[in-house]
N, C-alpha and C positions, 0 to 999 in steps of 0.2 A: 531548551526544556528544563524546567526546574524539577526538584525531587517529587513534588506533589503529582505532576503530570506523569512522570515515569512510574510512580507507584500506582496511579490510576490505570495505566496501561497494563501493568503486571497483574492487577486484581481483576481485570475485565474478564467476564465469563467467556467472551468470544475474542479470539485473536487469530485472524486469518492473515498469514504472511505471504509475501512474494519472495520466496527464496531465490528464484531465478534472477531477480533484479539485483540482489546483493552480490551475485556471482558475476553478472554481466557489466555492472557499473560501479564507479566510485561515487558515493553520495557527498555532494558539496554542501547542500543546505536542505533542511527539512521543514515542512509546514504541516499543520493539522487543519483539515477542512471537514465541513459537514457535507452530507450527501442528500440530495433531494430524492426521496424514495416513495413508493406507493405502499399501501398496507401490507400486501403479501410479500413484498421485497424485504421489509424489515423483519417479518416473521421468519423468512428463510435465512436471513443473516443471523438472527438469534439462535437458529437451529444449527448454524455453522455450515450452511450449504452455499458457500460462495467461493470464488477463486479469482485471484489477481494475475494469473499466468497470462502472458501476452497482452496485458492491458497497458495503456499509456494515457497521458493527459495532454490536452491541447487547449489553446486559448482562441476563442472565436468571438469577435465583437465585444471584447472586454469581459467575457465570461469564461470560466474554466469548466471544461468538460472532461469526462473520463470515458474512454472507449475500450471495449474488449473485456470489461469486467463481467464475469459470468455469475449471476445469482440464479440458482436453480428454482424452477417453479415450486411454489408452496404445495406440499402434499395434500393438505386439506382445502386448498383453494378451489373455487368453483369457476364459473365463466369469467369471473373478474381477475383471474390470475394474470401475471405479468409476463413479458417477454424475457427470456434468459439473458440475451446480450443486446442491450439497447444503450443509447447514449444517456449518461446520467450527469446532471449538473452538480458541480462542486461549489460549496459556499466558502468564499474567501473574501477578505477585505480588498477594496479596490487598490490600495497601496501594495498589498502582497501580490496581486495579479499583475500589476504594472511591473514590479520588480522581477517576477518570474518570466514575464514576456520579454523583457530586455535581456535577461541572462540566458534564456533558452535560444535566442537568436544567434549566439556565438556558435561557431562550428564545433561539433562533438558533444554538445549539451542537449539534454532532453529532460522531460518531466515524467517520472514514473511513480505509481502508487506502491507503497511498501507494506502497509499494514491496515487492516480494518479492525476496529474495536468498538465496543459499546462503552460510552462514558457513564459517569455516575447518575446522570439524568435519564438514562435509557436510550440515548440517541446514538445512531451509528456515525462514527467518524472514520476518516481515512487519513493516514499519514502519507504525504507525497514528498518526493525528494527531487531536487534539482541534481541531475546526475550527469557524469561524464563517462563515456564508454571506456571499457578496459581493452587493452591490447591482449594478444594471445599469451605473451610472456607474463603479463600481470595475472591472467587466469591460472596459469601453471603455478605461479607463486602462491596464489590463494589456496589452491589444492594442496600444495606442499605444507603450508602453515596449518591447514585443517588436519592433515594426517599427523603432523608432529604433535598437535594438541591432543589428538586421540591417543597417541602412544604414551604421552605423559600422563594422561588421565588413567589409562590402563595400568601403568607402572605404579601410580599412587594408590590405585584401588587394591592391588595385590599386596601392598605393604601396610 
C-alpha cells in the first residue's frame, strides 16, 4: 500500500475493523477488494452498522466470497430490506484470486477480512489478509506488548 491509499483509509468516514482477527492471526499479505452490495446494505455500512466478527473469505469456482459478515438491516428500509448475514461476492483480479487460492491451500493459512471502509468515490471496500494462525504463546506475547504500550502511554501522559 502506498501513502495515498493509507491516507484514504484514515480519512474514510466509515472504518469497521475486525479486532479479533489481528489478535488471532499474523497477517502475511493484504489485498483491497470491492464488495457486491444491494442498496440498503451500502446505506447500513455508511451508517456504521456492520460487523466483521467471525467472518471469513473463501474461493469457489474462481470467485472470492465473504461469509459471516453481518450488515444490520437498514432502519428506513421497507420490504426491500436485505438479509443481515448472507454470502457476499468480493471483487478481485483473477491474478490475485489465483495467488490467494494457492497460498491458502498451505496448512495453517486462511483468508480473513480486516477492515471495511468507504473510498473517495463512495464505494464500500474491504481489506482482506492472507493470515496464519497464532499459537497460544503468541497471543500472550501480543497481550503483553499491548499492556506495555498502554503503560508507556500513561507515563508519557503524566509528564
